[in-house]
C-alpha positions as protocol buffer text, in pm:
chain_id: "A"
residue {
  index: 1
  type: MET
  ca { x: 3945 y: -4462 z: 5221 }
}
residue {
  index: 2
  type: ASP
  ca { x: 3631 y: -4440 z: 5436 }
}
residue {
  index: 3
  type: LEU
  ca { x: 3333 y: -4645 z: 5329 }
}
residue {
  index: 4
  type: ASP
  ca { x: 3071 y: -4380 z: 5253 }
}
residue {
  index: 5
  type: PHE
  ca { x: 2720 y: -4522 z: 5222 }
}
residue {
  index: 6
  type: SER
  ca { x: 2395 y: -4428 z: 5390 }
}
residue {
  index: 7
  type: VAL
  ca { x: 2142 y: -4622 z: 5597 }
}
residue {
  index: 8
  type: ASP
  ca { x: 1819 y: -4472 z: 5738 }
}
residue {
  index: 9
  type: PHE
  ca { x: 1897 y: -4538 z: 6105 }
}
residue {
  index: 10
  type: LYS
  ca { x: 1603 y: -4326 z: 6236 }
}
residue {
  index: 11
  type: GLN
  ca { x: 1356 y: -4542 z: 6049 }
}
residue {
  index: 12
  type: LEU
  ca { x: 1542 y: -4850 z: 6165 }
}
residue {
  index: 13
  type: GLU
  ca { x: 1534 y: -4741 z: 6531 }
}
residue {
  index: 14
  type: ARG
  ca { x: 1157 y: -4687 z: 6518 }
}
residue {
  index: 15
  type: ALA
  ca { x: 1113 y: -5047 z: 6403 }
}
residue {
  index: 16
  type: LEU
  ca { x: 1328 y: -5190 z: 6682 }
}
residue {
  index: 17
  type: SER
  ca { x: 1228 y: -5297 z: 7029 }
}
residue {
  index: 18
  type: ASP
  ca { x: 1375 y: -5116 z: 7331 }
}
residue {
  index: 19
  type: VAL
  ca { x: 1621 y: -5401 z: 7383 }
}
residue {
  index: 20
  type: MET
  ca { x: 1739 y: -5393 z: 7022 }
}
residue {
  index: 21
  type: GLN
  ca { x: 1769 y: -5012 z: 7026 }
}
residue {
  index: 22
  type: ARG
  ca { x: 2009 y: -5040 z: 7318 }
}
residue {
  index: 23
  type: GLN
  ca { x: 2206 y: -5301 z: 7126 }
}
residue {
  index: 24
  type: LEU
  ca { x: 2209 y: -5101 z: 6801 }
}
residue {
  index: 25
  type: PRO
  ca { x: 2549 y: -4923 z: 6841 }
}
residue {
  index: 26
  type: PHE
  ca { x: 2722 y: -5252 z: 6926 }
}
residue {
  index: 27
  type: ALA
  ca { x: 2551 y: -5430 z: 6636 }
}
residue {
  index: 28
  type: MET
  ca { x: 2646 y: -5147 z: 6400 }
}
residue {
  index: 29
  type: MET
  ca { x: 3009 y: -5170 z: 6508 }
}
residue {
  index: 30
  type: LEU
  ca { x: 3018 y: -5544 z: 6441 }
}
residue {
  index: 31
  type: ALA
  ca { x: 2837 y: -5504 z: 6108 }
}
residue {
  index: 32
  type: LEU
  ca { x: 3081 y: -5233 z: 5995 }
}
residue {
  index: 33
  type: ASN
  ca { x: 3377 y: -5455 z: 6080 }
}
residue {
  index: 34
  type: ASP
  ca { x: 3217 y: -5751 z: 5900 }
}
residue {
  index: 35
  type: THR
  ca { x: 3162 y: -5527 z: 5598 }
}
residue {
  index: 36
  type: ALA
  ca { x: 3519 y: -5394 z: 5607 }
}
residue {
  index: 37
  type: ALA
  ca { x: 3652 y: -5751 z: 5607 }
}
residue {
  index: 38
  type: ASP
  ca { x: 3438 y: -5830 z: 5302 }
}
residue {
  index: 39
  type: VAL
  ca { x: 3562 y: -5517 z: 5125 }
}
residue {
  index: 40
  type: LYS
  ca { x: 3925 y: -5608 z: 5199 }
}
residue {
  index: 41
  type: ASP
  ca { x: 3866 y: -5952 z: 5047 }
}
residue {
  index: 42
  type: ALA
  ca { x: 3701 y: -5793 z: 4741 }
}
residue {
  index: 43
  type: GLU
  ca { x: 3996 y: -5556 z: 4692 }
}
residue {
  index: 44
  type: GLU
  ca { x: 4249 y: -5838 z: 4712 }
}
residue {
  index: 45
  type: ARG
  ca { x: 4053 y: -6041 z: 4456 }
}
residue {
  index: 46
  type: ASP
  ca { x: 4031 y: -5734 z: 4232 }
}
residue {
  index: 47
  type: LEU
  ca { x: 4411 y: -5697 z: 4248 }
}
residue {
  index: 48
  type: GLU
  ca { x: 4444 y: -6058 z: 4131 }
}
residue {
  index: 49
  type: LYS
  ca { x: 4199 y: -5993 z: 3848 }
}
residue {
  index: 50
  type: THR
  ca { x: 4357 y: -5663 z: 3741 }
}
residue {
  index: 51
  type: PHE
  ca { x: 4724 y: -5765 z: 3752 }
}
residue {
  index: 52
  type: ASP
  ca { x: 4899 y: -6073 z: 3623 }
}
residue {
  index: 53
  type: ARG
  ca { x: 5012 y: -6259 z: 3937 }
}
residue {
  index: 54
  type: PRO
  ca { x: 5040 y: -5970 z: 4188 }
}
residue {
  index: 55
  type: THR
  ca { x: 5300 y: -6033 z: 4457 }
}
residue {
  index: 56
  type: PRO
  ca { x: 5196 y: -6128 z: 4812 }
}
residue {
  index: 57
  type: PHE
  ca { x: 5346 y: -5795 z: 4923 }
}
residue {
  index: 58
  type: THR
  ca { x: 5109 y: -5606 z: 4693 }
}
residue {
  index: 59
  type: LYS
  ca { x: 4804 y: -5795 z: 4820 }
}
residue {
  index: 60
  type: ARG
  ca { x: 4913 y: -5738 z: 5181 }
}
residue {
  index: 61
  type: GLY
  ca { x: 4888 y: -5365 z: 5113 }
}
residue {
  index: 62
  type: VAL
  ca { x: 4511 y: -5362 z: 5171 }
}
residue {
  index: 63
  type: TYR
  ca { x: 4442 y: -5285 z: 5537 }
}
residue {
  index: 64
  type: VAL
  ca { x: 4140 y: -5242 z: 5764 }
}
residue {
  index: 65
  type: LYS
  ca { x: 4099 y: -4993 z: 6048 }
}
residue {
  index: 66
  type: ARG
  ca { x: 3818 y: -5139 z: 6255 }
}
residue {
  index: 67
  type: ALA
  ca { x: 3520 y: -4948 z: 6391 }
}
residue {
  index: 68
  type: SER
  ca { x: 3459 y: -4906 z: 6764 }
}
residue {
  index: 69
  type: LYS
  ca { x: 3141 y: -4826 z: 6960 }
}
residue {
  index: 70
  type: SER
  ca { x: 3263 y: -4467 z: 7008 }
}
residue {
  index: 71
  type: THR
  ca { x: 3370 y: -4425 z: 6645 }
}
residue {
  index: 72
  type: LEU
  ca { x: 3129 y: -4601 z: 6412 }
}
residue {
  index: 73
  type: THR
  ca { x: 3356 y: -4577 z: 6110 }
}
residue {
  index: 74
  type: ALA
  ca { x: 3545 y: -4858 z: 5939 }
}
residue {
  index: 75
  type: THR
  ca { x: 3825 y: -4771 z: 5700 }
}
residue {
  index: 76
  type: VAL
  ca { x: 3966 y: -4984 z: 5420 }
}
residue {
  index: 77
  type: GLY
  ca { x: 4278 y: -4845 z: 5257 }
}
residue {
  index: 78
  type: MET
  ca { x: 4614 y: -4917 z: 5098 }
}
residue {
  index: 79
  type: LYS
  ca { x: 4939 y: -4903 z: 5295 }
}
residue {
  index: 80
  type: PRO
  ca { x: 5172 y: -4617 z: 5192 }
}
residue {
  index: 81
  type: VAL
  ca { x: 5442 y: -4825 z: 5018 }
}
residue {
  index: 82
  type: GLN
  ca { x: 5197 y: -5020 z: 4804 }
}
residue {
  index: 83
  type: ALA
  ca { x: 4986 y: -4709 z: 4740 }
}
residue {
  index: 84
  type: GLN
  ca { x: 5293 y: -4532 z: 4604 }
}
residue {
  index: 85
  type: TYR
  ca { x: 5341 y: -4771 z: 4314 }
}
residue {
  index: 86
  type: LEU
  ca { x: 4973 y: -4852 z: 4261 }
}
residue {
  index: 87
  type: LYS
  ca { x: 4840 y: -4496 z: 4247 }
}
residue {
  index: 88
  type: LEU
  ca { x: 4906 y: -4452 z: 3874 }
}
residue {
  index: 89
  type: HIS
  ca { x: 4715 y: -4773 z: 3805 }
}
residue {
  index: 90
  type: ALA
  ca { x: 4420 y: -4620 z: 3993 }
}
residue {
  index: 91
  type: SER
  ca { x: 4435 y: -4273 z: 3836 }
}
residue {
  index: 92
  type: GLY
  ca { x: 4630 y: -4308 z: 3512 }
}
residue {
  index: 93
  type: GLY
  ca { x: 4912 y: -4076 z: 3417 }
}
residue {
  index: 94
  type: ILE
  ca { x: 5283 y: -4060 z: 3343 }
}
residue {
  index: 95
  type: ARG
  ca { x: 5556 y: -4215 z: 3556 }
}
residue {
  index: 96
  type: LEU
  ca { x: 5891 y: -4038 z: 3549 }
}
residue {
  index: 97
  type: PRO
  ca { x: 6222 y: -4191 z: 3660 }
}
residue {
  index: 98
  type: LYS
  ca { x: 6371 y: -4111 z: 4000 }
}
residue {
  index: 99
  type: ARG
  ca { x: 6715 y: -4121 z: 3840 }
}
residue {
  index: 100
  type: ARG
  ca { x: 6822 y: -4119 z: 3476 }
}
residue {
  index: 101
  type: ALA
  ca { x: 6573 y: -4362 z: 3328 }
}
residue {
  index: 102
  type: LEU
  ca { x: 6309 y: -4623 z: 3403 }
}
residue {
  index: 103
  type: VAL
  ca { x: 6441 y: -4978 z: 3382 }
}
residue {
  index: 104
  type: ILE
  ca { x: 6193 y: -5191 z: 3185 }
}
residue {
  index: 105
  type: GLY
  ca { x: 6252 y: -5562 z: 3150 }
}
residue {
  index: 106
  type: ALA
  ca { x: 6253 y: -5698 z: 2796 }
}
residue {
  index: 107
  type: GLY
  ca { x: 6453 y: -6014 z: 2736 }
}
residue {
  index: 108
  type: LEU
  ca { x: 6570 y: -6098 z: 3086 }
}
residue {
  index: 109
  type: ARG
  ca { x: 6403 y: -6389 z: 3259 }
}
residue {
  index: 110
  type: ARG
  ca { x: 6138 y: -6275 z: 3508 }
}
residue {
  index: 111
  type: ASN
  ca { x: 6022 y: -6431 z: 3832 }
}
residue {
  index: 112
  type: LYS
  ca { x: 5687 y: -6604 z: 3881 }
}
residue {
  index: 113
  type: TYR
  ca { x: 5520 y: -6268 z: 3943 }
}
residue {
  index: 114
  type: GLY
  ca { x: 5637 y: -6126 z: 3610 }
}
residue {
  index: 115
  type: ASN
  ca { x: 5898 y: -5893 z: 3765 }
}
residue {
  index: 116
  type: LEU
  ca { x: 6273 y: -5870 z: 3722 }
}
residue {
  index: 117
  type: PRO
  ca { x: 6442 y: -6050 z: 4013 }
}
residue {
  index: 118
  type: LYS
  ca { x: 6646 y: -5831 z: 4245 }
}
residue {
  index: 119
  type: GLY
  ca { x: 6998 y: -5783 z: 4108 }
}
residue {
  index: 120
  type: ALA
  ca { x: 6912 y: -5939 z: 3771 }
}
residue {
  index: 121
  type: MET
  ca { x: 7040 y: -5642 z: 3570 }
}
residue {
  index: 122
  type: LYS
  ca { x: 7371 y: -5626 z: 3759 }
}
residue {
  index: 123
  type: ARG
  ca { x: 7427 y: -5995 z: 3703 }
}
residue {
  index: 124
  type: ALA
  ca { x: 7351 y: -5954 z: 3334 }
}
residue {
  index: 125
  type: GLU
  ca { x: 7588 y: -5656 z: 3303 }
}
residue {
  index: 126
  type: ALA
  ca { x: 7868 y: -5863 z: 3457 }
}
residue {
  index: 127
  type: LYS
  ca { x: 7854 y: -6117 z: 3177 }
}
residue {
  index: 128
  type: GLY
  ca { x: 8104 y: -6084 z: 2896 }
}
residue {
  index: 129
  type: ASP
  ca { x: 7848 y: -6092 z: 2616 }
}
residue {
  index: 130
  type: THR
  ca { x: 7641 y: -5788 z: 2722 }
}
residue {
  index: 131
  type: PHE
  ca { x: 7679 y: -5416 z: 2661 }
}
residue {
  index: 132
  type: VAL
  ca { x: 7493 y: -5092 z: 2734 }
}
residue {
  index: 133
  type: ALA
  ca { x: 7377 y: -4862 z: 2455 }
}
residue {
  index: 134
  type: GLY
  ca { x: 7319 y: -4497 z: 2537 }
}
residue {
  index: 135
  type: LYS
  ca { x: 7131 y: -4232 z: 2340 }
}
residue {
  index: 136
  type: ARG
  ca { x: 7071 y: -4275 z: 1970 }
}
residue {
  index: 137
  type: GLY
  ca { x: 7327 y: -4095 z: 1760 }
}
residue {
  index: 138
  type: GLY
  ca { x: 7704 y: -4104 z: 1759 }
}
residue {
  index: 139
  type: GLY
  ca { x: 7694 y: -4395 z: 1519 }
}
residue {
  index: 140
  type: SER
  ca { x: 7453 y: -4602 z: 1729 }
}
residue {
  index: 141
  type: GLN
  ca { x: 7108 y: -4691 z: 1599 }
}
residue {
  index: 142
  type: LEU
  ca { x: 7017 y: -4881 z: 1914 }
}
residue {
  index: 143
  type: ALA
  ca { x: 6761 y: -4757 z: 2162 }
}
residue {
  index: 144
  type: PRO
  ca { x: 6899 y: -4703 z: 2514 }
}
residue {
  index: 145
  type: GLY
  ca { x: 6919 y: -5030 z: 2702 }
}
residue {
  index: 146
  type: LEU
  ca { x: 7119 y: -5337 z: 2800 }
}
residue {
  index: 147
  type: TYR
  ca { x: 7187 y: -5578 z: 2513 }
}
residue {
  index: 148
  type: GLN
  ca { x: 7329 y: -5925 z: 2468 }
}
residue {
  index: 149
  type: ARG
  ca { x: 7561 y: -5996 z: 2177 }
}
residue {
  index: 150
  type: GLY
  ca { x: 7468 y: -6271 z: 1937 }
}
residue {
  index: 151
  type: LYS
  ca { x: 7656 y: -6597 z: 1917 }
}
residue {
  index: 152
  type: GLY
  ca { x: 7735 y: -6577 z: 1547 }
}
residue {
  index: 153
  type: ALA
  ca { x: 8082 y: -6569 z: 1395 }
}
residue {
  index: 154
  type: ARG
  ca { x: 8307 y: -6335 z: 1595 }
}
residue {
  index: 155
  type: GLY
  ca { x: 8010 y: -6239 z: 1812 }
}
residue {
  index: 156
  type: ARG
  ca { x: 7835 y: -6069 z: 1522 }
}
residue {
  index: 157
  type: GLY
  ca { x: 7509 y: -6257 z: 1546 }
}
residue {
  index: 158
  type: LYS
  ca { x: 7176 y: -6092 z: 1615 }
}
residue {
  index: 159
  type: ILE
  ca { x: 7178 y: -5886 z: 1935 }
}
residue {
  index: 160
  type: LYS
  ca { x: 6904 y: -5918 z: 2196 }
}
residue {
  index: 161
  type: LEU
  ca { x: 6751 y: -5639 z: 2405 }
}
residue {
  index: 162
  type: LEU
  ca { x: 6753 y: -5747 z: 2771 }
}
residue {
  index: 163
  type: VAL
  ca { x: 6649 y: -5424 z: 2945 }
}
residue {
  index: 164
  type: SER
  ca { x: 6530 y: -5097 z: 2796 }
}
residue {
  index: 165
  type: PHE
  ca { x: 6591 y: -4754 z: 2951 }
}
residue {
  index: 166
  type: GLU
  ca { x: 6284 y: -4534 z: 2914 }
}
residue {
  index: 167
  type: PRO
  ca { x: 6242 y: -4161 z: 2993 }
}
residue {
  index: 168
  type: ARG
  ca { x: 5879 y: -4213 z: 3101 }
}
residue {
  index: 169
  type: ALA
  ca { x: 5598 y: -4467 z: 3114 }
}
residue {
  index: 170
  type: GLN
  ca { x: 5231 y: -4406 z: 3037 }
}
residue {
  index: 171
  type: TYR
  ca { x: 4975 y: -4573 z: 3264 }
}
residue {
  index: 172
  type: LYS
  ca { x: 4608 y: -4628 z: 3190 }
}
residue {
  index: 173
  type: LYS
  ca { x: 4355 y: -4624 z: 3473 }
}
residue {
  index: 174
  type: ARG
  ca { x: 4259 y: -4983 z: 3541 }
}
residue {
  index: 175
  type: LEU
  ca { x: 4243 y: -5030 z: 3919 }
}
residue {
  index: 176
  type: GLU
  ca { x: 3895 y: -4943 z: 4051 }
}
residue {
  index: 177
  type: PHE
  ca { x: 3965 y: -4934 z: 4425 }
}
residue {
  index: 178
  type: GLN
  ca { x: 3682 y: -4709 z: 4540 }
}
residue {
  index: 179
  type: PRO
  ca { x: 3405 y: -4844 z: 4313 }
}
residue {
  index: 180
  type: VAL
  ca { x: 3489 y: -5200 z: 4419 }
}
residue {
  index: 181
  type: ALA
  ca { x: 3477 y: -5100 z: 4786 }
}
residue {
  index: 182
  type: LEU
  ca { x: 3148 y: -4914 z: 4766 }
}
residue {
  index: 183
  type: ARG
  ca { x: 2979 y: -5182 z: 4556 }
}
residue {
  index: 184
  type: ARG
  ca { x: 3077 y: -5455 z: 4802 }
}
residue {
  index: 185
  type: ALA
  ca { x: 2993 y: -5249 z: 5111 }
}
residue {
  index: 186
  type: ARG
  ca { x: 2648 y: -5153 z: 4987 }
}
residue {
  index: 187
  type: GLY
  ca { x: 2581 y: -5513 z: 4893 }
}
residue {
  index: 188
  type: VAL
  ca { x: 2655 y: -5670 z: 5231 }
}
residue {
  index: 189
  type: TYR
  ca { x: 2614 y: -5414 z: 5510 }
}
residue {
  index: 190
  type: GLU
  ca { x: 2238 y: -5446 z: 5561 }
}
residue {
  index: 191
  type: ALA
  ca { x: 2255 y: -5826 z: 5588 }
}
residue {
  index: 192
  type: HIS
  ca { x: 2543 y: -5801 z: 5836 }
}
residue {
  index: 193
  type: LEU
  ca { x: 2351 y: -5547 z: 6048 }
}
residue {
  index: 194
  type: VAL
  ca { x: 2032 y: -5758 z: 6058 }
}
residue {
  index: 195
  type: ARG
  ca { x: 2233 y: -6067 z: 6155 }
}
residue {
  index: 196
  type: ARG
  ca { x: 2424 y: -5881 z: 6428 }
}
residue {
  index: 197
  type: LEU
  ca { x: 2103 y: -5729 z: 6568 }
}
residue {
  index: 198
  type: LYS
  ca { x: 1944 y: -6072 z: 6592 }
}
residue {
  index: 199
  type: GLN
  ca { x: 2255 y: -6204 z: 6767 }
}
residue {
  index: 200
  type: SER
  ca { x: 2251 y: -5910 z: 7010 }
}
residue {
  index: 201
  type: GLN
  ca { x: 1883 y: -5960 z: 7088 }
}
residue {
  index: 202
  type: ALA
  ca { x: 1934 y: -6330 z: 7151 }
}
residue {
  index: 203
  type: THR
  ca { x: 2227 y: -6258 z: 7381 }
}
residue {
  index: 204
  type: ALA
  ca { x: 2035 y: -5989 z: 7572 }
}
residue {
  index: 205
  type: ARG
  ca { x: 1750 y: -6233 z: 7648 }
}
residue {
  index: 206
  type: LYS
  ca { x: 1980 y: -6484 z: 7816 }
}
């Protein structure tokens, strides 16, 4: 996502000395990269605020493509893998399974990030007190999923749903990637540019 915000550079150039005008492209490049770094930080903090304990992999998905003097554009975006599973959080919509059903954790223990550990379902299936229920009907009143038998007499105690199998999942829009980026960029760019121009002027005088 490109940071799209406007600054009146013509008016700015008229207010600058000849030395500072020559330094303007370099100062703009530095200011854009400073701003992009601030936006990246804001996006990572917004991920932490939006999601309960996002994984380090998810937070590493935010990247910066730095500006250069020949291309005065800084880009802040999301890497393809992370963008693939975050896009429904940013737009809302329905997630469909790649195979037969979506596997949604219910009673299985989750890791510190709130996700099912890798291989957790296979390990649960291998236990002798679990079973899989298919579609309702055929004498079964259980929703599709992986269950654990109760520990009552003859294994007839209350059963526990460990994993449910869902045909779809509805997502609400809750990740505001672009608004967060634009709000942060517009709030810091001018200050970064003024600071970088002053630094450039001081360097040019030496």
